[in-house]
C-alpha positions in Angstrom: 0.0 -0.2 0.1 1.3 3.3 -0.9 2.0 6.0 1.1 -0.3 9.3 0.5 2.7 11.6 0.2 4.8 9.4 -1.4 7.0 11.1 -4.0 6.6 9.8 -7.6 9.6 10.6 -9.7 8.8 12.0 -13.2 11.4 11.7 -16.2 12.9 15.0 -16.9 11.8 16.9 -19.9 14.2 16.5 -22.8 16.0 19.5 -24.3 13.9 19.5 -27.7 10.6 19.4 -25.8 12.1 22.6 -23.5 13.0 24.3 -26.5 9.6 23.8 -28.4 7.9 25.1 -25.2 10.1 28.2 -24.7 9.5 28.9 -28.5 5.9 28.6 -28.1 6.0 31.0 -25.2 8.1 33.5 -27.2 5.9 33.4 -30.3 2.3 32.5 -29.7 -0.3 33.7 -27.2 -2.8 30.7 -27.2 -4.9 31.6 -23.9 -4.3 28.0 -23.0 -1.6 27.8 -20.9 0.3 30.6 -18.3 2.2 33.1 -20.3 4.6 36.0 -19.0 2.7 38.6 -21.4 -0.5 39.5 -19.4 2.0 40.6 -16.3 4.9 42.2 -18.0 5.6 45.7 -18.4 7.0 46.9 -21.7 10.6 47.7 -21.6 9.9 51.1 -23.4 7.8 51.9 -20.2 10.5 51.0 -17.8 12.1 54.2 -15.6 9.3 56.4 -17.1 8.1 58.7 -14.6 4.8 58.2 -12.9 2.2 60.8 -12.6 1.9 62.0 -8.8 -1.5 61.7 -7.0 -1.8 65.6 -7.1 -1.4 65.4 -10.9 -4.1 62.7 -11.3 -6.6 64.3 -8.7 -6.3 68.0 -10.3 -6.6 66.5 -13.9 -9.9 64.6 -12.5 -11.3 67.7 -11.2 -10.9 69.4 -14.6 -12.2 66.6 -16.5 -15.4 66.6 -14.2 -15.7 70.5 -14.7 -16.0 70.0 -18.4 -18.4 66.9 -18.4 -20.3 69.2 -16.2 -20.3 72.0 -18.6 -21.1 69.6 -21.4 -24.0 68.2 -19.5 -25.7 71.9 -19.5 -25.2 72.7 -22.8 -28.0 73.0 -25.4 -28.2 69.8 -28.0 -27.0 72.2 -30.9 -23.7 73.1 -29.1 -23.1 69.4 -28.2 -24.1 68.4 -31.6 -21.2 71.0 -32.9 -18.6 69.8 -30.4 -19.2 65.9 -31.3 -18.7 66.9 -35.1 -15.2 68.7 -34.3 -14.4 65.7 -31.9 -15.2 63.2 -34.8 -13.1 65.4 -37.4 -10.4 65.8 -34.8 -10.0 62.0 -34.4 -10.2 61.2 -37.8 -7.3 63.6 -38.6 -5.3 61.6 -36.0 -5.4 58.3 -37.3 -5.5 59.5 -41.1 -1.6 58.3 -41.5 -2.2 55.2 -40.1 -2.6 52.7 -42.8 -3.8 49.9 -40.3 -6.7 51.9 -39.2 -8.4 52.3 -42.3 -11.8 51.3 -41.1 -11.4 53.6 -37.9 -10.8 56.4 -40.1 -13.9 55.6 -42.4 -16.1 55.0 -39.2 -14.9 58.4 -37.9 -15.7 60.3 -40.9 -18.9 58.9 -41.4 -19.6 59.8 -37.8 -18.8 63.4 -38.4 -20.8 63.3 -41.5 -23.6 62.2 -39.3 -23.0 64.6 -36.6 -22.8 67.9 -39.0 -25.9 66.6 -40.7 -27.8 66.4 -37.2 -26.2 70.0 -36.1 -27.8 71.3 -39.5 -31.4 69.7 -38.8 -31.1 71.2 -35.4 -30.3 74.3 -36.4 -33.1 74.2 -38.9 -35.4 73.3 -36.1 -34.3 76.1 -33.8 -35.1 78.6 -36.8 -38.6 77.3 -37.6 -39.3 77.2 -33.6 -38.2 80.9 -33.5 -40.6 81.6 -36.7 -43.3 79.8 -34.9 -43.1 81.8 -31.8 -42.6 85.1 -33.9 -45.8 84.4 -35.6 -47.8 83.7 -32.4 -46.9 86.8 -31.0 -47.9 88.5 -34.0 -51.5 86.8 -33.9 -51.7 87.7 -30.3 -51.0 91.4 -30.9 -53.6 91.5 -33.6 -56.2 90.1 -31.2 -55.5 92.3 -28.8 -55.1 95.6 -31.0 -57.5 98.6 -29.7 -58.4 98.9 -33.3 -61.0 95.8 -33.5 -63.2 96.6 -30.4 -66.3 95.1 -32.4 -64.8 91.8 -33.2 -63.6 91.6 -29.7 -66.9 92.3 -28.1 -68.7 90.0 -30.2 -66.2 86.9 -29.4 -66.7 87.5 -25.7 -70.6 87.4 -26.3 -70.0 84.3 -28.0 -68.1 82.9 -25.2 -70.5 83.8 -22.6 -73.2 81.9 -24.4 -71.2 78.9 -24.7 -70.7 79.0 -20.8 -74.2 79.2 -20.0 -74.8 76.2 -21.8 -72.1 74.0 -20.7 -72.9 75.0 -17.4 -76.6 74.0 -17.5 -75.6 70.6 -19.0 -72.8 69.9 -16.4 -75.5 71.2 -13.7 -78.0 68.2 -14.6 -75.7 65.7 -15.6 -72.6 66.3 -13.7 -73.5 64.7 -10.4 -74.4 61.3 -11.7 -71.8 60.9 -14.0 -69.2 62.2 -11.5 -70.3 59.3 -9.3 -69.9 56.8 -12.2 -66.3 57.9 -12.9 -65.5 58.2 -9.2 -66.5 54.4 -8.4 -64.5 53.3 -11.6 -61.5 55.3 -10.5 -61.4 53.7 -7.1 -62.1 50.3 -8.6 -59.0 50.9 -10.9 -56.8 52.3 -8.3 -57.5 49.2 -5.9 -56.3 46.9 -9.0 -53.2 48.8 -10.0 -51.7 50.3 -6.8 -50.1 47.4 -5.6 -48.3 46.4 -9.2 -47.3 50.0 -9.6 -45.6 50.1 -6.2 -43.7 47.0 -7.2 -42.7 48.0 -10.7 -41.5 51.4 -9.5 -39.6 49.7 -6.8 -38.1 47.3 -9.3 -37.1 50.2 -11.6 -35.7 52.3 -9.0 -33.4 49.6 -7.6 -31.9 49.0 -11.2 -31.7 52.5 -11.8 -29.7 52.9 -8.4 -27.4 49.8 -9.2 -26.7 51.3 -12.7 -25.8 54.6 -10.8 -23.8 53.1 -8.4 -21.8 51.2 -10.5 -21.0 53.9 -13.1 -22.4 52.1 -16.0 -24.6 55.0 -17.6 -24.3 55.6 -21.0 -24.0 59.5 -20.3 -21.7 62.3 -21.7 -19.5 61.3 -18.8 -18.8 57.9 -20.6 -18.6 59.2 -24.0 -16.2 62.3 -22.7 -13.7 59.7 -20.9 -14.0 56.8 -23.7 -13.8 59.0 -26.4 -10.7 61.3 -25.4 -8.7 58.4 -23.6 -9.0 56.2 -27.3 -8.9 59.1 -29.8 -6.3 61.3 -28.2 -3.5 59.3 -27.2 -4.6 58.5 -23.7 -5.1 62.4 -22.9 -8.3 63.9 -21.6 -8.4 67.6 -21.4 -7.3 67.4 -17.8 -4.5 65.2 -18.4 -3.4 67.1 -21.1 -3.3 70.5 -19.0 -1.2 68.6 -16.4 1.2 66.6 -18.7 0.3 63.2 -17.9 -0.9 60.2 -20.1 -2.7 56.9 -20.0 -1.2 53.9 -21.6 -1.5 50.5 -21.8 1.3 48.0 -19.9 2.7 47.0 -23.1 3.1 50.3 -24.3 0.4 50.8 -26.9 -2.6 53.2 -26.8 -6.4 52.2 -25.7 -9.2 51.2 -28.1 -12.4 52.7 -27.7 -13.7 49.5 -26.0 -10.8 49.4 -23.6 -11.1 53.0 -22.8 -15.0 52.7 -21.7 -13.7 49.8 -19.8 -11.5 51.9 -17.9 -14.4 54.3 -17.5 -16.1 51.6 -15.7 -13.3 51.1 -13.3 -14.5 54.5 -11.9 -17.8 52.9 -10.6 -15.7 50.3 -9.2 -13.5 52.8 -7.5 -17.3 54.3 -5.9 -18.3 51.2 -5.0 -15.0 50.3 -2.8 -16.0 53.6 -0.8 -12.9 55.4 -2.7 -10.6 53.1 -1.6 -9.9 52.0 -4.9 -8.8 55.6 -6.1 -6.8 56.0 -2.8 -4.4 52.9 -3.5 -2.5 54.9 -5.8 -0.6 56.3 -2.6 0.8 52.6 -1.8 0.7 50.8 -4.9 4.2 50.2 -6.4 3.3 51.6 -9.8 0.6 54.3 -8.7 -2.4 51.8 -10.3 -5.9 52.7 -9.3 -8.4 50.3 -9.5 -9.6 51.5 -12.9 -5.8 51.2 -13.9 -5.7 47.4 -12.5 -9.1 46.7 -14.5 -7.5 48.0 -18.0 -4.3 47.3 -17.3 -2.8 50.5 -17.7 -0.6 53.1 -16.1 -0.4 57.2 -15.8 2.8 58.5 -16.5 4.2 62.1 -16.8 5.0 63.4 -20.4 6.7 66.3 -18.4 10.6 66.5 -19.5 
């Protein structure tokens, strides 16, 4: 009977097997075996100066201010800003041959936003003309030059009021009692489901808000600027800091959106996910851990 802790000798791997395994690790990322690529930092990033907590905090405050301004603007201004953003982003990738699809998408998006801007402008102009015409009609009706027509209209209104009041007096009480009874039955039948429905919807909305998964202007702001402007939001650009992946490359739009979702995770941890940049060796906050990024200083 063998001992449960008996050591079993295994034959050593031949040099050919070891070489094949090494070659596989060097050339292929199969996602079937453990490899060092997901945990390593690119050699080009080694020795780079990291952004300080003060720089990152101030940049975040500036970005939040811009988000608040964007959220309060009229739709027309937002369309103009989005059009300029798409155009600027398409120019940034114009010289990159491997991003032809992205460039085409950006140009189509810019053209669509320009079309939307024109529609909003025309709609605003039509609305202004409508209110101006309405004011003109009101001035004509209230004009002192038409006292006879105005008095005649007032007399007609008085006759109509008398007829309506008489009908309401005769039939109103009976109809009102029937309507009140129907409404009472309807309220009894629907009050409990409505409360449950509202409770579920409110819980879902609260959960989405807590996790930071809303598709608002904040998500668009952080995703677009991080992906299409070399990891630099306006706040980061002013503070001379930049977001990069651990392999030294920039983030895609989806990766940038995932990093934005990390802000929600930071809030869910009671801000500890943000504060950890003070003790993390590479000053990675929770959003950096999620998206495998670093924030470096670009100041010489």
